[in-house]
N, C-alpha and C positions, 0 to 999 in steps of 0.2 A: 536629551538626545534629539538632534534634528530630524525632521521627517524626511522620507526618501523622495527622490525625484528622478527616478530612472527613466531613460529613454528607451523605447522599444521599436523594433522594425515595423515599418508601415505595411509589409506584406504579411498575409496570415501564414502561420507555422502549423502545419497540419497535425504533427504530433503533440504540440502544446495544446491546440484546440481539443484533441481527442482525450488528452489527460484531464482537462478541466471539465469536459462534458460527461465523463464517466462518473463524476462526483455526486453523492447523495446530499440533497439539502438537509441541514440538521440545525434547528433553532437552538442556540445556547446562550448563556449568560456571560461567559467569560471563555477567552481563547484557550485557556488551558483545561477546559472541559474535556478536550481531546489531547492526546499526547503523541508527539512524535510522529510516526508514519501514518497515523489515522487521518491526519490532515490531507494525506494524498488520496483520500477516499471520501472526504466530506468537505461540503462547502458551508463554512461557518463565518459569521460576523459577530464578534462579541456583543451581546446586549440585543441582538436582533432575534427576539424570542417569538415573533409572529411569523407564521409560514408565508403570508402574503408579502410581508416586508422582506423577507429573506429571498423570496422568489424574484422580486423586482431588483433587489441588489444583484443577484446572480445574473439576471439579463444584462445589466449594465457592465459587469465584468466581463461576461461572454462577448459583448459587443466590442469591448476594448481588445480582447485577445483575438477574436476572429476578423475584426475589421481594422485593427491597428489604430484605434482612437487614442488621442493624447490624454494626459491627466487633465488639462483644462477641459476637454470635452466630457470627460468622466465626471467632473465636478459638477457640470450642468445637469447631468442625469442624477447625481447624488443629491443635489438640491431639490430636484423635483420629487424624488422619492421621499425624502425627509419631510417635505411639505405635504404630501399625499397621505402619509401614514402618521404624521405627528410624532415622529421618532425623536426622543430625547437621549440622544447618544452622549457618551463621555468624550471629553477632549475637545479642542477647537476644530472648526470646520476644515481648515486647511490641512492639519495634522491628520485627522481621522480619515478624510477621503483619500490622502496619499497612502496611508497605511494599507487601506483596502485595496487600492489599486495596485500599488508596488508589489505587495506581498503575494497577491494572487497571480499577477502577471509574471513576476520573477520566478516563482516556484513552478508555474506551468512551463515557462521556457526551459528552466533547468531540467525538468522532468522530460520534456520533449528532447533536449539535447542528449540527455542519458540514453534515451532509447536508440537515437541515431548513431551515437559513438559506439554502442554495443552491438551493432550489426556485425556479424561475423567477418565480413570483408573488411570493415573498418578496423576491427581488433586484430586482424591479421597484419594489416599494414601499419597501424598506429597503435601499438599495445600499451603505451604509457600515457598517464595524465600529468599534466603540470598545473600546479596551483598558481593562479595569476594575481597579480596585485590588485588591490581595491582601486575602484575609480573614485572613490570618495576623497573629498578635499581634506577630510580629517579621519584617516584610516585608523583602525584600532591596533594598537602596539601588539596585542595578543595574536592577532591574525598575521601581522607582518613577519612573524617567525616562520610562517609556512610559505612565504613567497619563494618561488622558483624550486619548490620541492617537486621532484619528478619521480613517481612511483608507478608500478604496474597498475593497470585498471582494476585488477582484482585484489590489490593490497588492502588489508582490513582497515587501513587508515581512512579510506574513502567511504566506508560504511557510516562514519560518524562526522567526518570532516569535509564532505563535498559542499562547496558553497551552494546556498547561503547558510551562513553560520550564526545568524542572529538577526534581530530586527534592524532593517535598514542596511545590512551587510551587502557591500557591492564587490566582493571578491569574485573570482571566476575560475574556471578550469577549462583546459583545452587538451586535445589529444596531440600526441607526440610519437614520431617514428623513431627508429634506432639512429638513423642518419641525423635527424634534427636533434636528437639528444646529444650526440657528439658534438655538433655545431654549437649548441647552446652552452655547453660546458666550456667551450673556448671562448665564446662571446662573453660570458658573465665570470670568467675565471678571476679577474681582478676587481670586481664590483663588490658592492656591500651585500649584496644577496646572490652569492654563487650558487650554481645548480647543485643540489644535494639529492643523492639517490638512495638513501637510507632513511626509512621511517623513523620519526622522532619518538623519544619516550613520551607517553601521554600520562598527564596527572589529571586527577579528578577532584571535584568538590561536591559536597552533599547539597542536593535541593530537597527541600521539604514541601510536599504537596500541602497547600493551605487548607484543603477540604478533608483529605483522608489521613494526613499526617505521615504518609508514605515517604520514605527517603529514597532518593534516586541519585545514582552517581553520574555526574555530567562532566565531560572533559573540560578542563580549564580553557578559558578563551571563547567558549560557545554559551549562547544564551540557553537557559532551560528550555527543553522541548525542541531544540533545533539541532540536536545530535543525531540526525538521521539523513539518509540519502532519499530525497523525494522521488527520484526516478525509480530507484530500487524498490521503494515502498509501493509504488504504482505498477511497475512493469516487471520488477526483478524477483529475486529468490525470497522464498518464504519458508522458514524454518519451523520444524516440529520437535521440540525437545521436552520442556517441562509443562507445556500447555495441557496436555492430556491429564496429567496428575491435578493440576489446578482446576480443570473442568470437573473431574469426579468429585473434588472436594467441595464444590458449590452446588447448592440445590437450584434446579431449573426455575422454580418459582420465585427465586431472590432477584430475577431480572424483569424489567418491563421493556417492551418493544417500543422503539421510537420511530423507526421507519415504517410508514403505513404500506399496506398492500399485500395481496395474496393472489393465488391462482385465479379466483373469481374476478378481482379487480382488473386483470389482464384479459379477461374474456376467455379464459382457457377451460378445458374440460377438466373434471377432477381426477383424471387417470392420465397415465402416460403409456403409449404403445411400447411394449417391450423391444428393446433395441437387439440387433443381431450380435451375439457374442463372438469375440475373437478367440477367447480362451475356453478351456473345458474345466468342468468341476474337478476339484482335487480330492485328496483323501482327508478323512478326519484325523487329526493329530492331537493327542492328550498331553504330550511332553513338550513344555515351553521351549527347551533347547532345540529340539527337533523341529518344532514349528518355526523358530527364528531362522534355523539354517534353510529350511524349506522356502521361507519367505525370501531370504537372501538370494537364493537360486532364481526365484521369480522375478526380482528386481534387478539382478545382476550384480550384487554386492551388499555390503552392510548397509549402504545408504544410497539412495537414487533420487535425482531431481527430475521431476516430470513437469512438462511445459505444456500450455495450452494457449493458443492465440485464436481468437475469432476474427471473422472478416472485418469487422468494425474496429478492430485494434485492441479490444478487450483482452487482457492477458493475465495468466498467473503462472508462476513457478513454484512448485510445492516439493519439498524434501520429504521422502518417506524413509524413516530410520526403522529398520526390521526389528531390532531389539525393543525399541520403544513402543512400536505398534503391537507387537505380540504381548507385551506386558499389560496392555490395556484393551485387549479384546477377550470375549468368551471363546475359549478353545473349541467350543462346539460349532463355531463359524469358520474354522479353518478350511473346510471344503471350498469356501467361496474366495479364498485369498488370491487365486489366479486371476480374478476379475478386477483387482485393484489397479493395475496399470491402465487398462482401457477405460476405467471410470474417471481417471484423472486426465487422460490425454484425449478422451472423446465423450465428454459428458453430454446429458440431454438437457439439463438445465442448471444454471448457476444463479443462486439468489444471494443478495447481501443486505444486511440490516444493522442498525445501531441499536444496541441495548444499554439500559442504565441500571446499575445495581441499586435496589431499593434502599439499602442500608447505608452505602458510602456515597452514592451519587456518582460513581465512576462510570464513564461511558466506554464501551468497547464495540468494536466493528467485528461482525461475524459473517462468514462467508460459507455458503452451503452448495456443495457439488452433488448432483443427483443423477442416477442412472438406474433404469429398470432393465432387467434381464429376464428371458423367458425360463419358466420352470415347469415340470410336469406335475401330474397328480392333482390337478384342479387349482393350483395356486395362481394368483393373478401375476406373480412374478417375483423375482429376486431383487430386492430394493438395496442399493448400495449408495450410502450417503458418506461424504467426507465433510466434517465441520472444521472450519479454521477461524482462529480469532487473532486479529492483528497480524495475519500472515502466518501463524503457527497452527499446525493441526491440533486440535483438542479433542476430537472424538470421531469414531467411525461407527456406522450402523450397517450391518449386513444381515439381512433377515428376509425369509420368504413371507409374503403378505397374502391374505386371503380377501381383503377388502381394500377399497381405495381411501377409507377414512383416515388411516395413519399417514398415508402419502400426502393427503390434502393439508394435513396440520403442518407438514414440514415445508411447504412451499408458501412462505411468507417473507414480506419485505419488498425489496426492489429486484425485479427480474433483470439481470444484466446480460444473460445469454440463454437462448433457446434453440436446440438443434432443429433443423429443418426435418420434417417427417417425410 
């Protein structure tokens, strides 16, 4: 396969820059050490195992995104970094530098455009997405079947088929209004690629993880690991279904932390000043069905999406499923359920880190949302923590604490948000 050679705008794209800069450096041996949406949270270069090398490569990519430098200019930086660190990378110089440059810039721009086109005003005026033909001289036949497919922005098709759909893929997507859709239908009526407004049936193939042996279903026509929406993974919805059960089945000591840092690294105190609560304490409920219905009243339905956006653009959207949550919490904690919404929409701190499983070598991204609320009777406060893995809620902690030691142990990794006191 030929190396990519995409051209990018010379002017900085704020959302693309924000997407790239929120990533965590993660030294890896292979690109597939991370899977799918985790690439939206980590900067990795296969084989760049030294932190200093990865940091220099990141600076070069950041320069390309924020200053609009060309591939030729990036290659000069690439050559200098290779010489400085004596990096013995795989592949030819032209191909390898182009892969690093194009993949990072393309995905950053795609994620930036995702955020822009999901603005409520844009969605109201242009609710459809159109799959655009590849700019490649040799387009993939598998991708040509999606040309001129026009579906609503929230169609499940886009969860897995939003370009880019593989290494060097140059397909695109654009927003479409109702009027434009009607005009496009007339324009392409007699062409080889007429406008279609019904999602295609999706077939899958088995991809076997070379390290763990895990079998993953991947849509046909998409390279392994590319069947995700980078913008959605960075800015968009994060689901909570089976992650809690998986978390409880795994022992905490089976993981090693890869992302350095903790509260002391950031020069913070080992405590948090309790935040002003918006809700009041609820009643203790011992019946699971009653607890579920009570939580449904608190969140306004069986399931609710809670969103948070910081001033610097950091964002998450987390789905709370009442039945799933109640099935995985101690019912003695039910009096604290009313505080869940404000924890997710108004956190005091958000940390994220990469962990590697000691047995399989699998790497996962974990995000921790923390809030402290006041309690009487000499307690330091009520600690509320939401843990999410790869965008899926895997654990909740709601407990009164009498010392700050437990809280301190939870504040590890990269601090991505801190509420001003």
